[in-house]
DSSP file (Angstrom, degrees, kcal/mol; ACC not computed):
  #  RESIDUE AA STRUCTURE BP1 BP2  ACC     N-H-->O    O-->H-N    N-H-->O    O-->H-N    TCO  KAPPA ALPHA  PHI   PSI    X-CA   Y-CA   Z-CA
    1    1 A M     >        0   0    0      0, 0.0     4,-2.2     0, 0.0     5,-0.2   0.000 360.0 360.0 360.0 -44.3   -6.9  -48.7   24.4
    2    2 A Q  H  >  +     0   0    0      1,-0.2     4,-2.6     2,-0.2     5,-0.2   0.890 360.0  52.5 -64.7 -37.9   -7.0  -49.7   20.8
    3    3 A Q  H  > S+     0   0    0      2,-0.2     4,-2.7     1,-0.2    -1,-0.2   0.898 108.5  50.6 -65.2 -39.3  -10.0  -47.4   20.2
    4    4 A Q  H  > S+     0   0    0      2,-0.2     4,-2.6     1,-0.2    -1,-0.2   0.914 110.9  48.6 -64.2 -42.0   -8.0  -44.5   21.7
    5    5 A Q  H  X S+     0   0    0     -4,-2.2     4,-2.4     2,-0.2    -2,-0.2   0.913 111.8  49.7 -63.3 -41.6   -5.1  -45.2   19.4
    6    6 A H  H  X S+     0   0    0     -4,-2.6     4,-2.3     2,-0.2    -2,-0.2   0.924 111.6  48.0 -62.7 -44.5   -7.3  -45.4   16.4
    7    7 A E  H  X S+     0   0    0     -4,-2.7     4,-2.7     1,-0.2    -2,-0.2   0.893 110.1  53.0 -63.2 -39.1   -8.9  -42.1   17.3
    8    8 A M  H  X S+     0   0    0     -4,-2.6     4,-2.7     2,-0.2    -2,-0.2   0.918 109.0  49.1 -61.4 -43.4   -5.5  -40.6   17.8
    9    9 A K  H  X S+     0   0    0     -4,-2.4     4,-2.5     2,-0.2    -2,-0.2   0.909 111.5  49.3 -63.3 -41.5   -4.5  -41.7   14.4
   10   10 A L  H  X S+     0   0    0     -4,-2.3     4,-2.5     2,-0.2    -2,-0.2   0.924 112.3  47.7 -62.9 -44.0   -7.6  -40.3   12.9
   11   11 A L  H  X S+     0   0    0     -4,-2.7     4,-2.5     2,-0.2    -2,-0.2   0.906 111.9  50.0 -63.7 -41.2   -7.1  -37.0   14.6
   12   12 A E  H  X S+     0   0    0     -4,-2.7     4,-2.6     2,-0.2    -1,-0.2   0.901 110.5  50.4 -63.2 -40.6   -3.4  -36.9   13.5
   13   13 A A  H  X S+     0   0    0     -4,-2.5     4,-2.0     2,-0.2    -2,-0.2   0.916 111.4  47.8 -64.4 -42.6   -4.5  -37.6    9.9
   14   14 A R  H  X S+     0   0    0     -4,-2.5     4,-1.9     2,-0.2    -2,-0.2   0.901 112.3  49.9 -63.9 -40.2   -7.1  -34.8   10.1
   15   15 A L  H  X S+     0   0    0     -4,-2.5     4,-2.5     1,-0.2    -2,-0.2   0.914 109.2  51.2 -64.7 -42.2   -4.5  -32.5   11.5
   16   16 A N  H  X S+     0   0    0     -4,-2.6     4,-1.4     1,-0.2    -1,-0.2   0.878 108.3  52.4 -62.4 -38.0   -2.0  -33.4    8.8
   17   17 A K  H  < S+     0   0    0     -4,-2.0    -1,-0.2     1,-0.2    -2,-0.2   0.907 113.2  44.0 -63.7 -40.8   -4.6  -32.7    6.1
   18   18 A R  H  < S+     0   0    0     -4,-1.9    -2,-0.2     1,-0.2    -1,-0.2   0.859 119.5  40.4 -73.6 -35.0   -5.3  -29.2    7.6
   19   19 A T  H  < S+     0   0    0     -4,-2.5    -1,-0.2    -5,-0.2    -2,-0.2   0.562  84.8 112.7 -94.0  -7.7   -1.6  -28.3    8.1
   20   20 A S     <  -     0   0    0     -4,-1.4     2,-0.6    -5,-0.2    -4,-0.0  -0.453  67.2-131.0 -67.0 133.6   -0.2  -29.7    4.9
   21   21 A T        -     0   0    0     -2,-0.2     2,-0.4     3,-0.0    -1,-0.1  -0.743  19.0-159.2 -91.0 124.1    1.0  -26.9    2.8
   22   22 A K        -     0   0    0     -2,-0.6     2,-0.2     1,-0.0     0, 0.0  -0.790  26.0-109.0 -97.7 144.1   -0.2  -27.0   -0.8
   23   23 A E        -     0   0    0     -2,-0.4     3,-0.1     1,-0.1    -1,-0.0  -0.493  35.3-117.5 -69.2 139.3    1.7  -25.1   -3.4
   24   24 A R        -     0   0    0     -2,-0.2    -1,-0.1     1,-0.1     5,-0.1  -0.511  36.9 -96.3 -74.7 145.8   -0.2  -22.2   -4.7
   25   25 A P    >>  -     0   0    0      0, 0.0     4,-1.4     0, 0.0     3,-0.8  -0.299  31.4-119.1 -60.5 147.9   -1.1  -22.3   -8.3
   26   26 A F  H 3> S+     0   0    0      1,-0.3     4,-2.3     2,-0.2     5,-0.2   0.854 111.4  59.4 -59.2 -38.5    1.3  -20.4  -10.5
   27   27 A F  H 3> S+     0   0    0      1,-0.2     4,-2.4     2,-0.2    -1,-0.3   0.829 102.5  54.2 -64.9 -29.5   -1.3  -18.0  -11.8
   28   28 A L  H <> S+     0   0    0     -3,-0.8     4,-2.4     2,-0.2    -1,-0.2   0.886 107.3  50.4 -68.9 -37.4   -1.9  -16.8   -8.2
   29   29 A E  H  X S+     0   0    0     -4,-1.4     4,-2.3     2,-0.2    -2,-0.2   0.919 111.2  48.6 -62.8 -42.8    1.8  -16.1   -7.8
   30   30 A I  H  X S+     0   0    0     -4,-2.3     4,-2.7     1,-0.2    -2,-0.2   0.913 110.7  50.7 -63.9 -42.5    1.7  -14.1  -11.0
   31   31 A L  H  X S+     0   0    0     -4,-2.4     4,-2.8     2,-0.2    -2,-0.2   0.896 109.6  51.0 -62.0 -40.2   -1.4  -12.2   -9.8
   32   32 A D  H  X S+     0   0    0     -4,-2.4     4,-2.6     2,-0.2    -1,-0.2   0.923 111.5  47.0 -62.3 -44.2    0.3  -11.4   -6.5
   33   33 A I  H  X S+     0   0    0     -4,-2.3     4,-2.4     2,-0.2    -2,-0.2   0.924 113.6  48.4 -63.6 -44.0    3.4  -10.1   -8.4
   34   34 A Y  H  X S+     0   0    0     -4,-2.7     4,-2.5     2,-0.2    -2,-0.2   0.921 112.2  49.2 -61.1 -44.9    1.1   -8.0  -10.7
   35   35 A F  H  X S+     0   0    0     -4,-2.8     4,-2.5     1,-0.2    -2,-0.2   0.916 111.4  48.8 -61.9 -44.9   -0.8   -6.6   -7.7
   36   36 A Q  H  X S+     0   0    0     -4,-2.6     4,-2.4     1,-0.2    -1,-0.2   0.900 111.4  50.2 -62.6 -40.9    2.3   -5.7   -5.9
   37   37 A Q  H  X S+     0   0    0     -4,-2.4     4,-2.5     2,-0.2    -2,-0.2   0.921 111.3  48.2 -63.9 -44.2    3.7   -4.0   -9.0
   38   38 A K  H  X S+     0   0    0     -4,-2.5     4,-2.6     2,-0.2    -2,-0.2   0.902 111.4  50.5 -63.5 -41.1    0.5   -2.0   -9.5
   39   39 A Q  H  X S+     0   0    0     -4,-2.5     4,-2.7     2,-0.2    -1,-0.2   0.922 110.6  49.6 -61.7 -43.5    0.5   -1.0   -5.8
   40   40 A F  H  X S+     0   0    0     -4,-2.4     4,-2.5     1,-0.2    -2,-0.2   0.924 111.8  48.2 -61.2 -45.1    4.1    0.2   -6.1
   41   41 A E  H  X S+     0   0    0     -4,-2.5     4,-2.5     2,-0.2    -2,-0.2   0.904 112.3  48.9 -63.2 -41.7    3.3    2.2   -9.2
   42   42 A Q  H  X S+     0   0    0     -4,-2.6     4,-2.5     2,-0.2    -2,-0.2   0.911 111.8  48.9 -65.3 -41.7    0.3    3.8   -7.6
   43   43 A N  H  X S+     0   0    0     -4,-2.7     4,-2.2     2,-0.2    -2,-0.2   0.909 111.7  49.5 -63.1 -41.4    2.2    4.7   -4.5
   44   44 A K  H  X S+     0   0    0     -4,-2.5     4,-2.2     2,-0.2    -2,-0.2   0.920 111.4  48.9 -63.6 -43.5    5.0    6.2   -6.6
   45   45 A Q  H  X S+     0   0    0     -4,-2.5     4,-2.8     1,-0.2    -2,-0.2   0.891 110.0  51.8 -64.3 -39.5    2.4    8.2   -8.6
   46   46 A M  H  X S+     0   0    0     -4,-2.5     4,-2.6     2,-0.2    -1,-0.2   0.900 108.7  51.0 -63.8 -39.5    0.8    9.4   -5.3
   47   47 A Q  H  X S+     0   0    0     -4,-2.2     4,-2.3     2,-0.2    -2,-0.2   0.909 111.6  47.6 -63.0 -41.5    4.2   10.5   -4.1
   48   48 A I  H  X S+     0   0    0     -4,-2.2     4,-2.4     2,-0.2    -2,-0.2   0.930 112.4  49.3 -64.3 -45.4    4.8   12.4   -7.3
   49   49 A D  H  X S+     0   0    0     -4,-2.8     4,-2.5     1,-0.2    -2,-0.2   0.904 111.3  49.4 -60.9 -42.5    1.4   14.0   -7.1
   50   50 A I  H  X S+     0   0    0     -4,-2.6     4,-2.6     2,-0.2    -1,-0.2   0.918 110.6  50.1 -63.7 -43.5    1.9   15.1   -3.5
   51   51 A A  H  X S+     0   0    0     -4,-2.3     4,-2.3     1,-0.2    -2,-0.2   0.904 111.6  48.8 -61.9 -41.0    5.3   16.6   -4.4
   52   52 A Q  H  X S+     0   0    0     -4,-2.4     4,-2.7     2,-0.2    -2,-0.2   0.905 111.3  49.4 -65.5 -41.3    3.8   18.5   -7.2
   53   53 A L  H  X S+     0   0    0     -4,-2.5     4,-2.6     2,-0.2    -2,-0.2   0.903 111.3  49.2 -64.3 -41.2    0.9   19.8   -5.0
   54   54 A K  H  X S+     0   0    0     -4,-2.6     4,-2.5     2,-0.2    -2,-0.2   0.921 112.8  47.7 -63.3 -42.9    3.4   20.9   -2.4
   55   55 A S  H  X S+     0   0    0     -4,-2.3     4,-2.4     2,-0.2    -2,-0.2   0.921 113.0  48.1 -63.2 -44.3    5.5   22.7   -5.0
   56   56 A S  H  X S+     0   0    0     -4,-2.7     4,-2.7     1,-0.2    -2,-0.2   0.894 111.1  51.2 -62.8 -40.8    2.4   24.3   -6.4
   57   57 A N  H  X S+     0   0    0     -4,-2.6     4,-2.6     2,-0.2    -2,-0.2   0.908 110.4  48.5 -63.9 -43.0    1.3   25.4   -3.0
   58   58 A R  H  X S+     0   0    0     -4,-2.5     4,-2.4     2,-0.2    -2,-0.2   0.909 112.4  49.3 -63.4 -41.3    4.7   26.9   -2.2
   59   59 A S  H  X S+     0   0    0     -4,-2.4     4,-2.4     2,-0.2    -2,-0.2   0.919 112.3  47.3 -64.1 -44.1    4.6   28.7   -5.6
   60   60 A L  H  X S+     0   0    0     -4,-2.7     4,-2.6     2,-0.2    -2,-0.2   0.906 112.2  49.8 -64.0 -42.2    1.1   30.1   -4.9
   61   61 A K  H  X S+     0   0    0     -4,-2.6     4,-2.5     2,-0.2    -1,-0.2   0.901 110.5  50.5 -64.0 -40.3    2.0   31.2   -1.4
   62   62 A S  H  X S+     0   0    0     -4,-2.4     4,-2.3     2,-0.2    -2,-0.2   0.910 110.5  49.6 -63.3 -42.1    5.1   32.9   -2.8
   63   63 A Q  H  X S+     0   0    0     -4,-2.4     4,-2.7     2,-0.2    -2,-0.2   0.920 111.4  48.7 -61.9 -44.1    2.9   34.7   -5.4
   64   64 A Q  H  X S+     0   0    0     -4,-2.6     4,-2.7     1,-0.2    -2,-0.2   0.902 110.8  50.4 -64.1 -40.9    0.5   35.8   -2.7
   65   65 A N  H  X S+     0   0    0     -4,-2.5     4,-2.3     2,-0.2    -1,-0.2   0.904 111.5  48.7 -63.1 -40.4    3.3   37.1   -0.5
   66   66 A T  H  X S+     0   0    0     -4,-2.3     4,-2.6     2,-0.2    -2,-0.2   0.923 111.9  48.7 -65.0 -44.4    4.7   39.0   -3.5
   67   67 A Q  H  X S+     0   0    0     -4,-2.7     4,-2.7     1,-0.2    -2,-0.2   0.921 112.3  48.6 -61.5 -44.1    1.3   40.5   -4.3
   68   68 A N  H  X S+     0   0    0     -4,-2.7     4,-2.4     1,-0.2    -1,-0.2   0.896 111.6  49.6 -63.9 -39.5    0.7   41.5   -0.6
   69   69 A A  H  X S+     0   0    0     -4,-2.3     4,-2.4     2,-0.2    -2,-0.2   0.908 112.1  47.9 -65.7 -41.5    4.2   43.1   -0.5
   70   70 A L  H  X S+     0   0    0     -4,-2.6     4,-2.9     2,-0.2     5,-0.4   0.911 111.5  50.5 -66.1 -41.7    3.5   45.0   -3.7
   71   71 A K  H  X>S+     0   0    0     -4,-2.7     4,-3.1     1,-0.2     5,-0.6   0.939 112.7  46.5 -59.3 -46.4    0.1   46.2   -2.4
   72   72 A F  H  X5S+     0   0    0     -4,-2.4     4,-1.3     3,-0.2    -2,-0.2   0.904 114.1  48.6 -62.5 -41.3    1.7   47.3    0.8
   73   73 A L  H  <5S+     0   0    0     -4,-2.4    -2,-0.2    -5,-0.2    -1,-0.2   0.924 123.2  29.7 -66.0 -45.8    4.5   49.1   -1.0
   74   74 A Y  H  <5S+     0   0    0     -4,-2.9    -2,-0.2    -5,-0.1    -3,-0.2   0.809 130.6  34.5 -88.7 -31.0    2.3   50.9   -3.5
   75   75 A E  H  <5S-     0   0    0     -4,-3.1    -3,-0.2    -5,-0.4    -2,-0.2   0.678  92.1-137.7 -97.4 -19.0   -0.9   51.4   -1.5
   76   76 A G     <<       0   0    0     -4,-1.3    -4,-0.2    -5,-0.6    -3,-0.1   0.699 360.0 360.0  72.7  18.3    0.7   51.8    1.9
   77   77 A D              0   0    0     -6,-0.6    -5,-0.2     0, 0.0    -4,-0.1   0.390 360.0 360.0-120.9 360.0   -1.9   49.6    3.5
């Protein structure tokens, strides 16, 4: 019985060591914040780039439609 209690205490101590939460070092917190900020900036830049590409694509499509309409008007084909 005593041996079982002793083993239980040892197991509880091992469990406590594994589950005890240690504070993360401050520099890791700073790195996480920096990483999140960089990710946010990259996502924002990608959104801007996508919007510009869509706008450029619409403009190009409009130009092509205008060219095709002018060709049809003047060439009749």
